[in-house]
C-alpha positions in Angstrom: 131.2 93.2 81.3 128.0 95.2 80.8 127.1 97.9 83.3 123.6 97.4 84.7 120.9 99.7 83.2 120.0 102.7 85.3 116.3 103.1 86.2 114.6 106.4 85.3 114.4 108.8 88.3 110.8 109.6 88.8 108.3 111.3 91.0 105.0 109.5 91.7 101.7 111.2 92.2 98.9 109.5 94.2 95.3 110.5 93.9 93.6 108.0 96.2 90.7 110.0 97.7 88.1 108.4 95.4 87.7 105.5 93.0 89.3 105.0 90.6 92.7 105.5 92.2 95.0 107.5 89.9 98.7 107.2 89.9 101.0 109.3 87.7 104.7 108.7 87.0 106.6 111.9 86.2 110.0 112.4 84.8 111.5 115.9 85.2 108.0 117.1 86.1 106.3 115.7 83.0 103.7 112.9 83.0 105.2 109.8 81.4 102.8 107.1 82.6 99.3 107.0 84.1 97.7 104.1 86.0 94.2 103.7 87.2 92.7 101.0 89.5 89.4 100.2 91.1 91.0 98.1 93.7 90.9 99.0 97.4 93.6 101.4 98.3 94.7 99.2 101.2 95.4 96.3 98.8 96.6 98.2 95.8 99.0 100.6 97.3 101.7 98.1 98.5 101.4 96.1 95.3 101.8 99.1 92.9 104.6 100.6 95.0 106.5 97.3 94.8 106.0 97.2 91.0 107.0 100.8 90.5 110.0 100.6 92.7 111.3 97.7 90.6 110.8 99.6 87.4 111.8 103.1 88.5 114.1 104.9 90.9 111.4 106.8 92.9 112.8 110.0 94.2 109.6 111.5 95.7 105.9 110.9 96.1 103.2 113.6 95.8 99.8 112.9 97.4 96.5 114.5 97.8 96.2 115.0 101.6 92.4 115.6 101.4 89.6 116.4 101.5 88.0 113.1 100.4 87.6 109.6 101.8 88.8 109.8 105.4 89.8 106.1 105.5 91.9 106.4 102.3 93.5 109.6 103.5 94.6 108.0 106.8 95.8 104.8 105.1 97.9 106.7 102.4 99.4 109.0 105.0 100.5 106.1 107.2 101.8 104.1 104.3 103.8 107.1 102.9 105.2 108.2 106.2 106.5 104.7 106.7 108.1 104.8 103.3 109.6 108.2 104.1 111.2 106.9 107.2 112.3 103.5 105.9 113.3 104.4 102.3 114.3 108.0 102.8 111.8 109.2 100.2 110.8 112.8 99.8 107.0 113.4 100.4 105.1 116.4 98.9 101.4 117.1 99.4 98.7 119.3 98.1 94.9 119.5 98.5 92.7 117.4 96.4 91.3 120.4 94.5 94.6 120.4 92.5 93.4 117.1 90.9 89.7 118.0 90.6 90.2 121.3 88.7 88.7 123.0 91.7 85.4 121.2 91.3 83.4 120.2 94.4 84.4 116.9 96.1 81.8 114.6 97.5 81.7 114.5 101.3 78.5 112.6 102.5 74.9 112.7 101.3 74.4 115.9 99.4 77.3 117.7 101.2 80.4 118.6 99.2 83.8 120.0 100.0 84.3 123.3 98.0 87.2 125.6 97.8 86.5 129.3 97.4 89.0 132.1 97.8 91.6 129.6 99.1 89.3 128.4 101.9 87.9 124.8 102.0 84.4 124.4 103.5 81.5 122.0 103.3 78.4 123.0 101.4 75.0 121.4 100.7 74.4 121.2 96.9 71.0 120.6 95.4 72.3 118.6 92.4 74.5 115.5 92.5 78.0 116.1 91.2 80.4 113.4 90.1 83.8 115.0 90.2 86.3 113.6 87.8 89.9 113.6 89.1 92.8 113.9 86.8 96.6 113.8 86.7 98.2 117.0 85.6 100.5 116.8 82.5 103.2 118.8 84.3 104.1 119.2 88.0 106.0 122.4 87.7 103.0 124.7 88.2 101.6 122.9 91.3 101.9 124.6 94.6 102.8 122.0 97.2 102.0 122.3 100.9 104.6 122.3 103.6 102.0 120.4 105.6 101.9 116.6 105.0 99.3 115.6 107.7 95.9 114.6 106.4 93.5 117.5 105.6 90.3 116.6 107.4 87.4 119.0 106.8 84.5 117.7 108.9 80.9 118.7 108.2 79.0 120.3 111.0 76.7 117.9 112.7 
C-alpha cells in the first residue's frame, strides 16, 4: 500500500494593504509561488486560505500589519488571530514598508505614510505616488516584529 504524499511545508506571506492583494508561498525562505487578486480581502482571504491549506502544509503566516487600508488591516488581523488560535499557526508580522521597498504608502487625499530613520509618519506630498508592493524573493533578510497588533498611524486632523 502506498504512503500518502506529504505536502510541502511552507510559509505564507500576505500583503493585503492595497489592491491587488499579493500572496507569496515560501519554502525554506525562498519564494516558490506568487498569487495576486483584485478581489475584496474579506471574500478572498478565506477562499485562498482553504485552497492553500489543501495544497500545502502551512507552518506560519507573515503579514503586513500596516500602515495601509485600516479595514483590510483589521480584517486580516482578526482572520489570522483566529487561525493562530484554532489551527496553532505561527504568525509573524512586519511593517508594510518591507513590501514597498520603503516607498511612501497612500493614506488619504495627498497624505502618505513615510518611513524615515525607522519612524513612520504621515506627510503631505505634492505629487501623486502609486506605490507598487512586491513579494521578496527570500524571507531570510526580513526583520519581523514581535508585535502582531495592527499598526495604525492616524493622520492629524
